[in-house]
N, C-alpha and C positions, 0 to 999 in steps of 0.2 A: 506493500499500500504506498502510495507517495505521499506520504501529511504533507500539513501548510504549516506554516511556524508564524502564530500572532503574537509571537513575543515581538516580532520583528514593527518600524513605525507603518510597514506597508508591507502586509501579509504576502507571503510567497513561499513556492515549493522550488525557484530556480538560484536559490544561494547567493540571494541578492549582497547580502554581506560580503559578499568575497570580492565585487565589482565595485568599489565604494564611489568609482567617477561615475557609473550607472546609478547608484543607490543615492548621493548627492543631484543628480539631477532628475531625479523622478520626484525627490525628497521636493525638490523647488517647484515641479508643476504639481504636487498634491495640494496646497493651499487652494493655487486658481481653480484648481476641479472641484474644490470643496466651496468657492466661490459662487461658481457656474451652477452646483447641485444648489446653494442656498437661491439664489436666483432663479433658477428655472427648472428646478425638480418640485414634485408633487407639489401645489399650493397648500398653504397651511395645515402641513403635515410634521413641522418639525418637532413638537413637543410630544407627537404621539408614540405611546410603545407599542410596537409593531409585532406581530407574530411572525418571523422570517426565518427563513431557512439559509445556512451559511456552510460556505463548503468547508469543509475539515478535512478532506483529502479529493484525491482525484480518481478513486478507485470506484467503479460503478456500483460497487456492492454497498458502498459505506462512506459516500462523500458528503450528506447532507444534515446537516443538526439544524433543530426549531428551537425556538426560542424566542421572548420578547424583547426588541432592542428599537432605540429613539434612531430614527432614518439617517439624521446627520453623524449617528454613530457606528454606523454601520461598516464591519472591515472592508471596506474594498482592494482586492489586490489582485497579483500577477498567478496565475494557475496554468499550469502545463502540463498536458499529458505523461507519462512517463514513456521515455526516448525507449526504440526500439532499437534491439543490440545488432549492428551492422545491416541499418534497414538501406535497401537498394532500391533506385528510380524506377519506374515500372510503366513508362508513357512517354510518349516523346522522342525527341533525336537523342536523348540521354538516357534512354533506356540502356537500365544493366549496370549503370556507374553508380557510385554511393551516392546517399543523398548527401546534399548541403546543408553543413553546418553555419556557413557564413553566406552572404550574398556575394554570388560573382557579379565583378562589376558590369560585365556587359548586361545585364539584365536588373541592375540598381533601381534604373526610373521606374521601368516598368511594374517592379515588385512594388515596391514604395506607392505608385499610381493604384495599385488593389489594394494596400492592408489601408492606404487612408481613405479610400471611396467604401470602404467596408466600418473603419471605425466613425466614418462621419454618420452612418447612419443610426448608430446607436444612442449619441447624445439626440441627434432628431426627434428619434421617437418619444422619449423624456419628455421633451420641451414641447411635442404635439398632443401628450397625454395630461400636462400638468395641469389645468383645471378638471378635471373628470372627476377627483376624489370629490368636491364641493359637491355632486350629483350622483353618488353611488347608490346602486339600489339595496345596496346590504353589507352590511361590516363585514360578509366573506367575501365580495366581491371585492371591496376598497382593500382588504387584504391581499387579493389575487394584484389587482391593481400596483400596489407598492413593491411589491415582490418582482413582477415584469420592470418595475423601473428601477430598482438597485440591480438586477441582473445587466440590464441595458447598460445601464453606468459601467459596471464592471466588464462589462466585452470593451467599451471603450479603452478601460486601462489595458486588456490583454493587447490591443492595437497599437496602445501610447508604447506599451514595454518595447514592442518590437520597432517601433519608429526608434526610440532613444537607443536603442541598445544596437543595433545594424545598421542606423542612417546616419548617427552623429550630428552634425549641425544642422543637417537637410531635414531631420526625422525630429529634432526637438521644435524646430520651427514648424512643423507640420504637425507636433504635438499641440502646440500655442493656439494654433488657425482651429482646429476643432471644436475648441471653446470657446471662439468667437463666432463663428456661423452661427445663425440662429434659424430653424424651422419658420420658413414662410415672409423671413427680412426681404426685403424689396433689395436692400442695398448689400447685402453679403448672407443670403440663401444657402440649405444645406446642396449637396451636391446633384441629388437625385431629386426628380421632381416630387416623388410620390411621397418624399421625406418634407416637402412644404405645403402639402395639403392638410388641412383642419381635421382634426380629429373629435368635434362639436359634443360628440354623445355616445352613449355607451352600446347602443348598436353598432355603433360606426369602429369602437375598439374594438370590441367582438370580431367585426369583419376584418379589421385588422390586425390582430392578433392572428386568426384563422387564417389569414392569406399573405398580409406581408410577412409576417413573421415565417412561412412557410419559405416564402422567397429566400429568409436569411436563412432557412435550413437548408437550399440545395446551392446557395452560394459557399456556405459553412462547409457542405460537403464535397464540394467542389477542391475548395483551396485544404481539404484535410487530405487531397492528393497529393498537394505540391508537394517539388522536389526539395524547396526549401524547409527543411525540419522542422525548425523553431514555429514557423508558420503552420506548419501540418499537425503537431502538437499543440498548440494555442487554441486552433478551432476545433479539435476535436474534443476537446473539454466544452468549452463554450456551447458545442450543440447536447451537451448534458442537460444543460440549461437552458437552451432554448425551446426545448420539450415539453416545459410547462408552460411558457408562452403560446403554445400551440395548441395545447391542451384549455387554457383558459377562453380561447377563443372560440374551438370547437362547442365545449361543455356550454358557455355563455349563449350561444346561438340557439343552440339543443333546448335549452331552456327558456328560453325567450317563445321559441315554437310549439314547446310543451303545453305554456301558459296559454298559446292564442287557441292552441285546440281545445282546451278544457272548456274555454269561453266559446266557442263554435259549437261544442257539442250542448254546454249547457244554455245557450238562446238558439240552437238550432237555425243557424244562420252563416252563412261564409259571405256577408254585405259588409263591405271595408268600412261603410260608414256607421254602422251598427256595432261592429267590433270596436273602431277607437271611438266611438261614443260611450264602450264598457273599459274601454281604457285599457287596450292591449294591439299589438302590431301585426297588423292583417297580414296574410303570406303574401298577396302581389306587392306590399311594401319590402316585405324581408326579401323578393325576388329582386329588386329593382337595386337595393342595396346590394347585392350580391352580384350582381351585375355590373356595379360601377368597382368595386374593391377588387374583382376579380381581373377586370379589363386594365385598372390601372396598375396593378402589380403584375401582369405577365408583361407591360409594358418595360419594368425593371431589368429582365433579361437582355434586353439590347436588341439593337440590328436584328435582322433576321441573317443576314449574310455579313460576317464581320470580320477582317481580316486581324485587327486586333486578339478576337477570340481565336485564331488558328496561329497567332504570333504565342498567346499565353500558352495552348497547350502544346505547341511543339517544343519551346523551350523550357518545358515541364513546369511552368509558375501556377496551372490550374488548370486540373483534370476534371474529367466528367462526373457525372453523378454514380457515386458506386462503381469506379473505375477499375477495380480490380476483380468486380463480379463479370465484366464482359469477357466476351471469347474470342473478340478480334486480336488483330495486330497491336492495340496501342501506340498505334504512328499514323493510321488512316490514312495511308499514301493508297490513292486509286480510289478510296470509297465515296462516295454521293449520299444525300440527304435530302428530300424533298421538301420544298418551301412554296408558300403560296404568292403569289403578286397578282394584282389586279391586272386584267387587260381585255380592253374591248368591252367595259361593263358586265365583266365576268370573274371570278376567281380562276384560276391554272395553277396548276402544280409542277414546278419546274425542279427537276433534280440538280444539285449544285456540290464543289468540292465538299465533303464532308467536316474537312478541316474550317471551310467559310461559316458553316452551319452551326457550330456547335453551340450559338445562343439559343438557336432554335431546338437543338436536340435537349438542354438542359428545360428548355422552358415544358417542352412536349412530356417530358419526367416529370416535371413539377403538376402539369395539367390533368395527367394521372393521379397522381397522389391527391388533389384536390377533390377528385371526382369520389375519391373514396370516402371522405369526409363528408361531402355533400348528399352520398348514400342514405349515410347512417342517419344523416337530420330527416331525411324521406322515410325512412321508419318510424322515425317517431309522428309524424303525420298519418303514414299506413296504420301504424296501432291504433290510430284514434279514430282511425273509419274514416276518413277522409280524403276526398279525392282529387287529390294536389301533390303537384310532384314539383319540389325545388330543381331548377335545372343549369348548368353549366354554359354562360354563352359560347357561341363560336369563338376561336383564339382571332378573328378578323375585327370583332366586334369592340367599336370604340375605342381603335388603337392611335396610338398618338406620336409612333416610335416606327423607324424603318417604312419598307412600300406599300404596309399594308393601313398606313397612314391615311394614305392618298385616296380612299374611297368612303363610302359610307355603307355598312353592314350591319343588318339586321340581326338580333341575337340566334338566327336561326342559320346563319350564313350567308342570307341573299344578300347581294348588292341591290343600293335601294337607290332611288333620286334623292338631291336635296331636298326634296319638295316633300318625299314620304318621309324622309327622315326628321324634317320639322314637325310634321303632323303624328308622327309617332313615340318621338322622343322620352314624353312625359309618361310613355307607357314603360317605357325600357332603362330609364334610369333614374334616381330618384329626382321628383321635381322640390322647388320649395317650400311647397305645401307638406310637403311628407317632412323633409326637414323641421319646418315649424313643428309639425303632429309630435314626431318622436322626441323633439327637444321639448314640447310641452309636458311629456311623461317625466323629466329628469328631475323628479322629486328627494332630496337625499333622506335614504332610510338607515341610521346604525345603530337602533337598537339592538341589542345580541337577538340573533332567531329571527329577527323579522325580515319579511321583502316586499320590495315595492310590487305591487299590482299587476303589471305588465312580463313578469320574471317568473319562471317555477324556481323553487330550492333546488339545490344540487342533489345529489340521490348519498354524497356523504360527504363528512366536512375533510378539512385540510389536515394532513397527518392523523386522520381518524379521530379526529375531535371531536364532539358533538357540535350540533347546527347552532346552540345559542353559546358556545365558546365566544369567550373575550378576545377577538384574532385583533381588536386594536382597542389599546387602553386610552379613551380621553381625559387628559391630564387637566 
């Protein structure tokens, strides 16, 4: 078991005290991080004792312990999976060579760019979610929000450690810039557009943690294959924490669906107006929110064809999802992959070199994974005896990146005219009225064991605690 030292100013399992220069640099960065957390972390939460989990090892059987802690006292630190002895590179042009323990000079700029882009998403999501605690539907959900937030903060630490240790002055400057950008800020926004969108309500939060944190899972899985061993080890442990974030999203939406279905059966109606009047979120509105968050998230994978993706793979900086389980040559020479593009008002499939289509490969793996959770949501509806099914929209729907951004496509994959899009978009994406209605439901519920009317309680409490457990102590 790779234990974590909490006796150091910065908890770690990387022998930080043996590298005094690095230790001093990170200790200088730490107050700036805490200042950012105070300014941009969860609003109004600084004095609460929150029932949070903390890493005690990076062993999957025993890495977390639970206890109440004030959020500003949470011990953010640097945790890497144990090194794999004699690890070899298993894809790209360097296949068969020893994994890198340092950054090769010729790949320095690209690796730094990858780490900075990943690192930038972590504080961005905290900033997007900072007001949600003021409208939480239960103490259980409030605690889950705070757990997601502190772990996104720790993922920022993970990337900043790599920048400081392996990229010198450039890395230190990038580490400072990660604390200076702000989600949605016109002058200094976050790097990726999805992380500049607002997360104004809890339905958006649950959709974000289901869809957008799942993008995080796939990006981290691709980086966990990296030839650069410290990056691979860092992202493997981040994935341990990321699983909880997706659980929060999937279970949150499932509980909203369950409550809506209960009300539909109680009132014997599927009329959205009657259901809204009863204070629950109708299923067509849930579908529109799903369409929005899914489409915004699949844009995060980038353009369908990308020379950068080819370079990152060939040079071994970033692999595919579950690279080691694939049965090809892991160099992809001569292989092709289908991508969609608009042509004469239709979508046509064109095969391109797979190396250039790796964004699309990862996007398709993500879509398959996303569908599995949506089918679990549909099981809730089916069990309630309601003839409605949530669906993943076509991957060309509502795209703003790549060739597919040039055409309007309905959720069923049918190209439509500008006129039809304008006439039907309110059926497909959340309207201002939808968002105003969902916002109107967002009243704060913090009494232990109580839940807002629009969401059902979870099946089981955190760490098997009872439903009325005091997850957050309001001092």
